[in-house]
DSSP file (Angstrom, degrees, kcal/mol; ACC not computed):
  #  RESIDUE AA STRUCTURE BP1 BP2  ACC     N-H-->O    O-->H-N    N-H-->O    O-->H-N    TCO  KAPPA ALPHA  PHI   PSI    X-CA   Y-CA   Z-CA
    1    1 A M     >        0   0    0      0, 0.0     4,-2.3     0, 0.0     5,-0.2   0.000 360.0 360.0 360.0 -44.6 -141.2   36.6    9.8
    2    2 A K  H  >  +     0   0    0      1,-0.2     4,-2.2     2,-0.2     5,-0.1   0.896 360.0  49.8 -63.6 -39.8 -142.2   37.4    6.3
    3    3 A T  H  > S+     0   0    0      2,-0.2     4,-2.5     1,-0.2    -1,-0.2   0.895 109.2  52.2 -64.4 -40.9 -144.7   34.5    6.2
    4    4 A T  H  > S+     0   0    0      1,-0.2     4,-2.4     2,-0.2    -2,-0.2   0.917 110.4  47.4 -62.3 -44.0 -146.2   35.5    9.5
    5    5 A L  H  X S+     0   0    0     -4,-2.3     4,-2.6     2,-0.2    -1,-0.2   0.898 111.2  51.5 -64.7 -40.2 -146.8   39.0    8.3
    6    6 A S  H  X S+     0   0    0     -4,-2.2     4,-2.2     2,-0.2    -2,-0.2   0.921 111.3  47.5 -62.1 -43.6 -148.3   37.7    5.0
    7    7 A L  H  X S+     0   0    0     -4,-2.5     4,-2.4     2,-0.2    -2,-0.2   0.906 111.1  51.3 -64.1 -42.2 -150.6   35.5    7.0
    8    8 A L  H  X S+     0   0    0     -4,-2.4     4,-2.3     1,-0.2    -2,-0.2   0.928 110.8  47.7 -60.6 -46.4 -151.6   38.4    9.3
    9    9 A F  H  X S+     0   0    0     -4,-2.6     4,-2.3     1,-0.2    -1,-0.2   0.874 110.8  52.4 -63.2 -37.4 -152.4   40.6    6.4
   10   10 A A  H  X S+     0   0    0     -4,-2.2     4,-2.3     2,-0.2    -1,-0.2   0.910 110.1  47.9 -64.9 -42.1 -154.5   37.8    4.8
   11   11 A L  H  X S+     0   0    0     -4,-2.4     4,-2.6     2,-0.2    -2,-0.2   0.892 111.5  49.7 -66.8 -39.3 -156.5   37.4    8.0
   12   12 A V  H  X S+     0   0    0     -4,-2.3     4,-2.6     2,-0.2     5,-0.2   0.914 111.0  50.5 -63.8 -42.4 -157.1   41.1    8.3
   13   13 A A  H  X S+     0   0    0     -4,-2.3     4,-1.8     2,-0.2    -2,-0.2   0.906 111.9  47.3 -62.6 -41.9 -158.2   41.2    4.6
   14   14 A I  H  X S+     0   0    0     -4,-2.3     4,-1.0     2,-0.2    -2,-0.2   0.935 112.6  49.5 -64.5 -46.0 -160.6   38.3    5.2
   15   15 A S  H >< S+     0   0    0     -4,-2.6     3,-0.6     1,-0.2    -2,-0.2   0.920 114.1  43.8 -61.1 -45.1 -162.0   39.9    8.4
   16   16 A S  H >< S+     0   0    0     -4,-2.6     3,-0.8     1,-0.2    -1,-0.2   0.801 108.1  59.9 -72.9 -26.6 -162.6   43.3    6.8
   17   17 A A  H 3< S+     0   0    0     -4,-1.8    -1,-0.2    -5,-0.2    -2,-0.2   0.731 108.7  44.1 -72.0 -20.9 -164.1   41.7    3.7
   18   18 A V  T << S+     0   0    0     -4,-1.0    -1,-0.2    -3,-0.6     2,-0.2   0.237  76.0 133.4-111.0  13.8 -166.8   40.0    5.6
   19   19 A M    <   -     0   0    0     -3,-0.8     2,-0.4    -4,-0.1    -3,-0.0  -0.482  43.2-152.5 -66.2 130.7 -167.9   42.8    7.9
   20   20 A I        -     0   0    0     -2,-0.2    -2,-0.1     1,-0.0    37,-0.0  -0.889  15.8-116.9-109.1 135.2 -171.7   43.1    7.9
   21   21 A S     >  -     0   0    0     -2,-0.4     4,-2.2     1,-0.1     5,-0.2  -0.263  21.6-117.1 -68.5 157.1 -173.4   46.3    8.6
   22   22 A E  H  > S+     0   0    0      1,-0.2     4,-2.4     2,-0.2     5,-0.2   0.893 116.9  53.6 -60.2 -40.8 -175.7   46.7   11.7
   23   23 A E  H  > S+     0   0    0      1,-0.2     4,-2.4     2,-0.2    -1,-0.2   0.907 107.1  50.6 -62.1 -42.0 -178.6   47.3    9.4
   24   24 A A  H  > S+     0   0    0      1,-0.2     4,-2.8     2,-0.2    -1,-0.2   0.894 109.4  51.8 -63.9 -39.3 -177.9   44.1    7.5
   25   25 A H  H  X S+     0   0    0     -4,-2.2     4,-2.7     2,-0.2    -2,-0.2   0.920 109.3  50.2 -61.1 -43.4 -177.8   42.2   10.8
   26   26 A R  H  X S+     0   0    0     -4,-2.4     4,-2.4     2,-0.2    -2,-0.2   0.928 113.0  45.3 -61.7 -45.0 -181.2   43.7   11.8
   27   27 A V  H  X S+     0   0    0     -4,-2.4     4,-2.5     2,-0.2    -2,-0.2   0.927 114.0  49.1 -64.4 -45.1 -182.8   42.7    8.5
   28   28 A N  H  X S+     0   0    0     -4,-2.8     4,-2.5     1,-0.2    -2,-0.2   0.886 111.5  49.9 -62.0 -38.6 -181.2   39.2    8.6
   29   29 A F  H  X S+     0   0    0     -4,-2.7     4,-2.6     2,-0.2    -1,-0.2   0.912 109.8  50.0 -67.1 -42.3 -182.4   38.7   12.2
   30   30 A A  H  X S+     0   0    0     -4,-2.4     4,-1.9     2,-0.2    -2,-0.2   0.923 113.2  46.7 -61.2 -43.6 -185.9   39.8   11.3
   31   31 A N  H  X S+     0   0    0     -4,-2.5     4,-3.0     2,-0.2     5,-0.2   0.903 111.1  52.5 -63.5 -41.6 -185.9   37.3    8.4
   32   32 A F  H  X S+     0   0    0     -4,-2.5     4,-2.4     1,-0.2    -2,-0.2   0.915 108.2  51.1 -58.9 -45.4 -184.5   34.6   10.7
   33   33 A M  H  <>S+     0   0    0     -4,-2.6     5,-2.5     2,-0.2     4,-0.3   0.900 114.2  43.3 -61.9 -41.7 -187.3   35.2   13.2
   34   34 A V  H ><5S+     0   0    0     -4,-1.9     3,-1.1     3,-0.2    -2,-0.2   0.955 114.5  49.0 -68.0 -50.5 -190.0   34.9   10.5
   35   35 A Q  H 3<5S+     0   0    0     -4,-3.0    -2,-0.2     1,-0.3    -1,-0.2   0.873 122.0  33.4 -58.0 -40.6 -188.4   31.9    8.8
   36   36 A H  T 3<5S-     0   0    0     -4,-2.4    -1,-0.3    -5,-0.2    -2,-0.2   0.245 107.8-119.9-104.7  12.4 -187.9   29.9   12.1
   37   37 A Q  T < 5 +     0   0    0     -3,-1.1     2,-0.4    -4,-0.3    -3,-0.2   0.899  49.6 172.2  52.0  49.5 -191.0   31.3   13.8
   38   38 A K      < -     0   0    0     -5,-2.5     2,-0.4    -6,-0.2    -1,-0.2  -0.746  12.7-179.6 -92.0 134.4 -189.0   32.8   16.7
   39   39 A V        -     0   0    0     -2,-0.4     2,-0.3    -5,-0.0    -5,-0.0  -0.997   6.3-171.6-133.8 129.2 -190.8   35.0   19.2
   40   40 A Y        -     0   0    0     -2,-0.4     2,-0.1     1,-0.0    -2,-0.0  -0.874  24.3-115.5-121.7 151.7 -189.0   36.6   22.1
   41   41 A S     >  -     0   0    0     -2,-0.3     4,-1.9     1,-0.1     3,-0.2  -0.356  39.0-105.4 -71.5 164.7 -190.0   38.5   25.2
   42   42 A A  H  > S+     0   0    0      1,-0.2     4,-0.6     2,-0.2    -1,-0.1   0.878 123.1  51.3 -60.1 -37.4 -188.9   42.1   25.4
   43   43 A D  H  4 S+     0   0    0      1,-0.2     4,-0.4     2,-0.1    -1,-0.2   0.837 114.5  42.4 -67.6 -33.3 -186.3   41.1   28.0
   44   44 A E  H  > S+     0   0    0     -3,-0.2     4,-2.2     1,-0.2     5,-0.3   0.722  92.8  82.8 -87.3 -23.9 -184.9   38.3   25.8
   45   45 A F  H  X S+     0   0    0     -4,-1.9     4,-2.5     1,-0.2     5,-0.2   0.884  90.0  47.9 -54.0 -50.8 -184.9   40.1   22.4
   46   46 A H  H  X S+     0   0    0     -4,-0.6     4,-2.5     1,-0.2    -1,-0.2   0.906 112.7  47.3 -62.5 -43.9 -181.6   41.9   22.8
   47   47 A S  H  > S+     0   0    0     -4,-0.4     4,-2.3     2,-0.2    -1,-0.2   0.894 113.3  49.1 -67.2 -37.2 -179.6   39.0   24.0
   48   48 A R  H  X S+     0   0    0     -4,-2.2     4,-2.7     2,-0.2    -2,-0.2   0.897 111.3  50.3 -66.3 -39.5 -181.0   36.7   21.3
   49   49 A Y  H  X S+     0   0    0     -4,-2.5     4,-3.0    -5,-0.3    -2,-0.2   0.927 110.9  48.4 -62.9 -45.0 -180.1   39.4   18.7
   50   50 A Q  H  X S+     0   0    0     -4,-2.5     4,-2.3     2,-0.2    -2,-0.2   0.902 112.4  48.8 -63.1 -41.4 -176.6   39.7   20.0
   51   51 A T  H  X S+     0   0    0     -4,-2.3     4,-2.3     2,-0.2    -2,-0.2   0.931 113.5  47.0 -63.2 -45.7 -176.1   35.9   19.9
   52   52 A F  H  X S+     0   0    0     -4,-2.7     4,-3.1     1,-0.2     5,-0.2   0.931 112.1  50.3 -59.9 -46.8 -177.5   35.7   16.4
   53   53 A K  H  X S+     0   0    0     -4,-3.0     4,-2.2     1,-0.2    -2,-0.2   0.904 110.6  49.0 -61.3 -43.0 -175.3   38.6   15.2
   54   54 A S  H  X S+     0   0    0     -4,-2.3     4,-2.0     2,-0.2    -1,-0.2   0.921 114.2  45.6 -62.6 -44.9 -172.2   37.0   16.7
   55   55 A F  H  X S+     0   0    0     -4,-2.3     4,-2.5    26,-0.3    -2,-0.2   0.918 111.2  52.1 -66.5 -42.8 -173.0   33.6   15.1
   56   56 A A  H  X S+     0   0    0     -4,-3.1     4,-2.4     1,-0.2    -1,-0.2   0.884 110.0  49.4 -61.6 -38.6 -173.8   35.2   11.7
   57   57 A Q  H  X S+     0   0    0     -4,-2.2     4,-2.6    -5,-0.2    -1,-0.2   0.900 110.0  51.0 -66.9 -39.9 -170.5   37.1   11.7
   58   58 A R  H  X S+     0   0    0     -4,-2.0     4,-2.5     2,-0.2    -2,-0.2   0.906 111.1  48.8 -62.9 -41.3 -168.6   33.8   12.6
   59   59 A V  H  X S+     0   0    0     -4,-2.5     4,-2.8     2,-0.2    16,-0.3   0.928 112.0  49.0 -62.3 -45.8 -170.4   32.1    9.7
   60   60 A S  H  X S+     0   0    0     -4,-2.4     4,-1.6     2,-0.2    -2,-0.2   0.914 113.0  46.1 -62.0 -44.9 -169.5   34.9    7.3
   61   61 A T  H  X S+     0   0    0     -4,-2.6     4,-1.5     2,-0.2    -1,-0.2   0.921 114.1  48.6 -64.0 -44.8 -165.9   35.0    8.4
   62   62 A H  H  X S+     0   0    0     -4,-2.5     4,-2.2     1,-0.2    -2,-0.2   0.925 110.3  50.7 -61.7 -45.1 -165.6   31.2    8.1
   63   63 A N  H  X S+     0   0    0     -4,-2.8     4,-2.3     1,-0.2    -1,-0.2   0.789 104.7  57.2 -68.9 -26.4 -167.3   31.1    4.6
   64   64 A A  H  X S+     0   0    0     -4,-1.6     4,-1.0     2,-0.2    -1,-0.2   0.890 108.4  47.7 -66.3 -38.5 -164.8   33.8    3.4
   65   65 A K  H  <>S+     0   0    0     -4,-1.5     5,-2.8     2,-0.2     6,-0.6   0.895 109.8  53.0 -66.1 -40.1 -162.0   31.4    4.4
   66   66 A F  H ><5S+     0   0    0     -4,-2.2     3,-1.8     1,-0.2    -2,-0.2   0.915 105.1  54.5 -59.9 -43.7 -163.9   28.5    2.6
   67   67 A A  H 3<5S+     0   0    0     -4,-2.3    -1,-0.2     1,-0.3    -2,-0.2   0.784 109.3  48.5 -62.3 -26.9 -164.1   30.6   -0.6
   68   68 A K  T 3<5S-     0   0    0     -4,-1.0    -1,-0.3    -3,-0.3    -2,-0.2   0.392 118.6-112.2 -93.0   2.4 -160.3   31.1   -0.4
   69   69 A G  T < 5S+     0   0    0     -3,-1.8    -3,-0.2    -4,-0.2    -2,-0.1   0.679  83.1 123.1  78.1  17.0 -159.8   27.3    0.1
   70   70 A L  S   <S+     0   0    0     -5,-2.8     2,-0.3    -6,-0.1    -4,-0.2   0.691  75.1  29.7 -86.7 -19.3 -158.5   27.8    3.7
   71   71 A V  S    S-     0   0    0     -6,-0.6    -2,-0.2    -9,-0.1    -1,-0.0  -0.919  74.6-132.7-134.3 162.9 -161.1   25.5    5.2
   72   72 A T  S    S+     0   0    0     -2,-0.3     2,-0.3    -3,-0.0    -6,-0.0   0.442  78.8  47.9-101.9   0.4 -162.9   22.5    3.8
   73   73 A Y        -     0   0    0    -11,-0.1     2,-0.3     0, 0.0    -7,-0.1  -0.967  68.3-128.9-141.2 157.6 -166.5   23.1    4.7
   74   74 A E        -     0   0    0     -2,-0.3     2,-0.3    -8,-0.1   -15,-0.0  -0.734  19.5-149.0-101.5 151.7 -169.1   25.8    4.5
   75   75 A M        -     0   0    0     -2,-0.3     2,-0.3   -16,-0.3    -9,-0.0  -0.759  11.7-168.2-113.4 163.8 -171.3   27.0    7.4
   76   76 A Q        -     0   0    0     -2,-0.3     2,-0.5   -13,-0.0   -16,-0.0  -0.989  28.8-105.8-148.0 158.5 -174.8   28.4    7.4
   77   77 A V        +     0   0    0     -2,-0.3     2,-0.2   -21,-0.1   -25,-0.0  -0.723  50.2 162.9 -81.1 129.4 -177.2   30.2    9.7
   78   78 A D    >   -     0   0    0     -2,-0.5     3,-2.1   -42,-0.0     4,-0.1  -0.631  57.1 -65.4-132.7-166.2 -180.0   27.8   10.8
   79   79 A H  T 3  S+     0   0    0      1,-0.3     3,-0.4    -2,-0.2    -2,-0.1   0.627 127.2  59.8 -62.5 -13.1 -182.6   27.6   13.5
   80   80 A T  T >   +     0   0    0      1,-0.2     3,-2.2     2,-0.1    -1,-0.3   0.368  69.8 105.2 -94.9   4.7 -179.9   27.3   16.2
   81   81 A A  T <  S+     0   0    0     -3,-2.1   -26,-0.3     1,-0.3    -1,-0.2   0.680  83.5  46.2 -63.8 -16.7 -178.3   30.7   15.4
   82   82 A D  T 3  S+     0   0    0     -3,-0.4    -1,-0.3    -4,-0.1     2,-0.2   0.318  87.3 118.9-105.1   7.6 -179.8   32.3   18.5
   83   83 A F    <   -     0   0    0     -3,-2.2     2,-0.1   -32,-0.1    -3,-0.0  -0.488  60.3-132.5 -74.2 139.7 -178.9   29.4   20.8
   84   84 A T     >  -     0   0    0     -2,-0.2     4,-2.4     1,-0.1     5,-0.2  -0.395  32.6-103.1 -75.3 167.9 -176.6   30.1   23.8
   85   85 A K  H  > S+     0   0    0      1,-0.2     4,-2.8     2,-0.2     5,-0.2   0.907 124.4  52.5 -59.6 -41.0 -173.8   27.6   24.3
   86   86 A E  H  > S+     0   0    0      1,-0.2     4,-2.2     2,-0.2    -1,-0.2   0.915 109.8  47.3 -63.0 -43.1 -175.7   26.0   27.1
   87   87 A E  H  > S+     0   0    0      2,-0.2     4,-2.4     1,-0.2    -1,-0.2   0.899 112.4  50.2 -64.5 -40.1 -178.8   25.5   24.9
   88   88 A W  H  X S+     0   0    0     -4,-2.4     4,-2.8     2,-0.2     5,-0.3   0.929 110.2  49.9 -64.2 -44.8 -176.7   24.1   22.1
   89   89 A D  H  X S+     0   0    0     -4,-2.8     4,-2.1     1,-0.2     6,-0.4   0.918 112.4  47.2 -60.1 -44.1 -175.0   21.6   24.5
   90   90 A I  H  < S+     0   0    0     -4,-2.2    -1,-0.2     1,-0.2    -2,-0.2   0.909 117.1  43.3 -64.0 -42.0 -178.3   20.5   25.9
   91   91 A Q  H  < S+     0   0    0     -4,-2.4    -2,-0.2    -5,-0.2    -1,-0.2   0.871 129.5  20.5 -72.2 -37.8 -179.9   20.1   22.4
   92   92 A F  H  < S+     0   0    0     -4,-2.8     2,-0.3    -5,-0.2    -3,-0.2   0.443 115.3  49.8-121.6  -0.9 -176.9   18.4   20.6
   93   93 A T  S  < S-     0   0    0     -4,-2.1     0, 0.0    -5,-0.3     0, 0.0  -0.842  75.7-116.8-132.3 171.7 -174.6   16.8   23.1
   94   94 A A  S    S+     0   0    0     -2,-0.3     2,-0.4     2,-0.1    -4,-0.1   0.254  71.1 127.4 -90.8  12.7 -174.8   14.5   26.0
   95   95 A V        -     0   0    0     -6,-0.4    -2,-0.2     1,-0.0    -3,-0.0  -0.569  49.8-149.0 -73.6 126.5 -173.5   17.2   28.4
   96   96 A L        -     0   0    0     -2,-0.4     5,-0.1     1,-0.1    -2,-0.1  -0.743  25.9-100.6 -94.1 143.4 -175.8   17.7   31.3
   97   97 A P    >>  -     0   0    0      0, 0.0     3,-2.2     0, 0.0     4,-0.6  -0.347  36.7-114.7 -58.1 143.7 -176.1   21.1   33.0
   98   98 A P  G >4 S+     0   0    0      0, 0.0     3,-1.0     0, 0.0    -2,-0.0   0.816 113.4  61.0 -52.8 -35.3 -174.0   21.1   36.2
   99   99 A S  G 34 S+     0   0    0      1,-0.2    -3,-0.0     3,-0.0     0, 0.0   0.699 105.4  48.0 -68.2 -17.7 -177.0   21.5   38.4
  100  100 A T  G <4 S+     0   0    0     -3,-2.2     2,-0.5     2,-0.0    -1,-0.2   0.499  90.0  97.0 -99.9  -4.5 -178.4   18.1   37.2
  101  101 A V    <<  +     0   0    0     -3,-1.0     2,-0.5    -4,-0.6     3,-0.0  -0.750  44.2 177.8 -92.2 125.3 -175.2   16.1   37.6
  102  102 A N    >   -     0   0    0     -2,-0.5     3,-2.4     1,-0.1     6,-0.4  -0.929  15.7-159.4-124.8 104.4 -174.8   14.1   40.8
  103  103 A E  T 3  S+     0   0    0     -2,-0.5    -1,-0.1     1,-0.3    -2,-0.0   0.677  90.4  55.3 -61.8 -16.6 -171.5   12.1   40.6
  104  104 A T  T 3  S+     0   0    0      4,-0.1    -1,-0.3    -3,-0.0    -3,-0.0   0.516  81.3 110.7 -94.2  -3.2 -172.8    9.7   43.2
  105  105 A S  S <> S-     0   0    0     -3,-2.4     4,-2.5     1,-0.1     5,-0.2  -0.379  78.5-120.5 -68.3 150.6 -175.9    8.7   41.3
  106  106 A P  H  > S+     0   0    0      0, 0.0     4,-2.3     0, 0.0     5,-0.2   0.858 111.9  55.7 -59.4 -35.9 -175.9    5.2   39.9
  107  107 A E  H  > S+     0   0    0      2,-0.2     4,-2.2     1,-0.2     5,-0.1   0.933 110.8  42.8 -63.5 -46.0 -176.4    6.5   36.3
  108  108 A I  H  > S+     0   0    0     -6,-0.4     4,-2.2     2,-0.2     6,-0.2   0.912 113.1  52.2 -67.9 -42.7 -173.3    8.7   36.5
  109  109 A R  H  X>S+     0   0    0     -4,-2.5     5,-2.6     1,-0.2     4,-0.6   0.890 110.6  48.9 -62.5 -37.9 -171.2    6.0   38.3
  110  110 A T  H ><5S+     0   0    0     -4,-2.3     3,-0.7    -5,-0.2    -1,-0.2   0.918 109.5  52.4 -64.6 -43.3 -172.2    3.5   35.5
  111  111 A M  H 3<5S+     0   0    0     -4,-2.2    -2,-0.2     1,-0.2    -1,-0.2   0.871 116.2  38.9 -62.1 -37.0 -171.2    6.1   32.8
  112  112 A I  H 3<5S-     0   0    0     -4,-2.2    -1,-0.2    -5,-0.1    -2,-0.2   0.436 113.4-114.9 -96.1   2.0 -167.8    6.6   34.3
  113  113 A G  T <<5 +     0   0    0     -3,-0.7    -3,-0.2    -4,-0.6    -4,-0.1   0.740  63.0 149.6  76.4  22.8 -167.2    3.0   35.2
  114  114 A A      <       0   0    0     -5,-2.6    -1,-0.2    -6,-0.2    -2,-0.1  -0.592 360.0 360.0 -88.0 152.6 -167.1    3.6   38.9
  115  115 A P              0   0    0      0, 0.0    -1,-0.1     0, 0.0    -5,-0.1   0.494 360.0 360.0 -68.6 360.0 -168.3    0.9   41.4
């Protein structure tokens, strides 16, 4: 019980130590857009900003753990920080969007070893 409470307090301390202000997120996002030549429509801007902000906070929290020796690698914000999960999967994995998968196609049957 005492160990659990200690761990909980440590996690709360890490979380609060890495909170980034809204203004800092805005500045970081503007810099990110310039650095990676990102241009968004008015409709898209808010969702891209929210995605970036969420990822940047995750990076910050993770790197605070890295600094304390709790994880073995560091993370960074890169050109993919505004990618949705679906965009990331398409770009970096062999996962096909559900609408393009046809389990009866010869390609899919070959991949899964079906006759």
